[in-house]
Legacy VTK file of the C-alpha trace (Angstrom):
# vtk DataFile Version 3.0
C-alpha trace
ASCII
DATASET POLYDATA
POINTS 110 float
-0.397 -0.091 -0.052
1.464 3.271 -0.835
0.067 6.523 0.426
0.757 9.328 -2.085
1.072 12.229 0.420
3.871 10.391 2.572
5.082 9.323 -0.089
5.722 12.463 -1.900
7.052 13.913 1.201
9.767 11.338 1.524
10.852 11.552 -1.987
10.820 15.762 -1.426
13.229 14.731 1.190
15.219 12.165 -0.853
15.548 14.789 -3.895
17.091 17.618 -1.116
19.536 15.149 -0.279
20.366 14.273 -3.686
20.693 17.988 -4.731
22.104 19.258 -1.975
20.841 22.722 -2.809
17.730 24.669 -2.773
15.459 23.914 -5.483
12.610 25.844 -6.501
8.291 24.458 -6.127
8.718 24.396 -10.217
12.334 22.511 -10.222
10.742 20.434 -7.027
7.298 19.606 -9.018
9.282 19.022 -12.498
12.039 16.421 -10.627
9.124 14.519 -8.891
6.825 14.856 -11.617
4.027 16.055 -9.730
1.998 19.044 -10.195
2.873 22.126 -8.644
-0.256 22.613 -7.166
0.320 19.505 -4.837
4.001 20.368 -4.674
3.032 24.036 -3.100
0.652 22.397 -0.827
3.474 19.886 0.629
6.104 22.741 0.814
3.738 24.898 2.462
2.780 22.192 5.361
6.392 20.992 5.626
7.125 24.729 6.091
4.401 25.913 8.402
5.620 22.970 10.580
9.108 24.251 10.630
11.045 21.438 8.469
11.614 23.964 5.607
12.231 27.464 4.992
12.219 29.369 2.241
14.966 31.663 0.799
14.341 35.389 0.903
14.090 36.829 -2.782
14.928 33.562 -4.690
11.647 31.660 -3.682
13.334 28.483 -3.222
13.152 26.480 -0.292
15.518 23.705 1.955
15.113 21.317 4.972
15.831 23.143 7.914
17.512 20.749 10.727
14.345 19.866 12.476
14.714 16.624 10.251
18.517 15.972 11.577
17.299 16.552 15.470
14.455 14.424 14.718
16.410 11.742 13.064
19.061 11.611 16.064
16.120 11.156 18.715
14.988 8.530 16.842
18.469 6.793 16.408
19.386 7.023 20.043
16.057 5.486 20.794
16.464 2.522 18.957
15.488 -0.595 20.285
18.148 -2.570 18.687
20.736 -0.254 19.436
19.589 -0.280 23.260
19.795 -4.467 23.040
23.500 -3.997 21.860
24.720 -1.268 23.816
25.598 -3.618 26.962
27.294 -5.993 24.585
29.085 -3.521 23.215
30.536 -1.781 26.244
31.274 -5.030 27.597
33.393 -5.780 24.577
35.131 -2.174 24.794
35.819 -3.151 28.385
37.566 -6.519 27.601
39.631 -5.166 24.709
43.289 -4.594 26.393
44.192 -2.306 23.398
42.102 0.858 22.586
42.870 3.227 19.849
41.005 5.432 17.549
41.707 5.065 13.654
42.935 8.732 14.227
45.958 7.706 16.977
46.634 4.479 14.485
47.033 7.065 11.600
49.610 8.750 13.182
51.465 5.723 14.692
51.924 4.656 11.278
53.684 8.116 9.757
56.111 8.182 12.122
LINES 1 111
110 0 1 2 3 4 5 6 7 8 9 10 11 12 13 14 15 16 17 18 19 20 21 22 23 24 25 26 27 28 29 30 31 32 33 34 35 36 37 38 39 40 41 42 43 44 45 46 47 48 49 50 51 52 53 54 55 56 57 58 59 60 61 62 63 64 65 66 67 68 69 70 71 72 73 74 75 76 77 78 79 80 81 82 83 84 85 86 87 88 89 90 91 92 93 94 95 96 97 98 99 100 101 102 103 104 105 106 107 108 109
């Protein structure tokens, strides 16, 4: 089952991730192959919720850091991570040689 609105919102953020730059409504609608009016309604909803901002004077949009903050919060409470955390901590504590890649990299240069 595919819910169009949810699918389109996810595609909007995937498009921004791939492009890595602000986009106008018409650019985004063309890229996603959706009507400009639909794109407009989705963008305004995301902007009103604080997930996008419109660049002044350019009429282009870009995601805010709110997505990142929400994703980090979700990742911190990932049940798989929570289940693995005690094991990873004991593995870390039982490992006699603790070094980071950065430390090894410096050592190898000498």
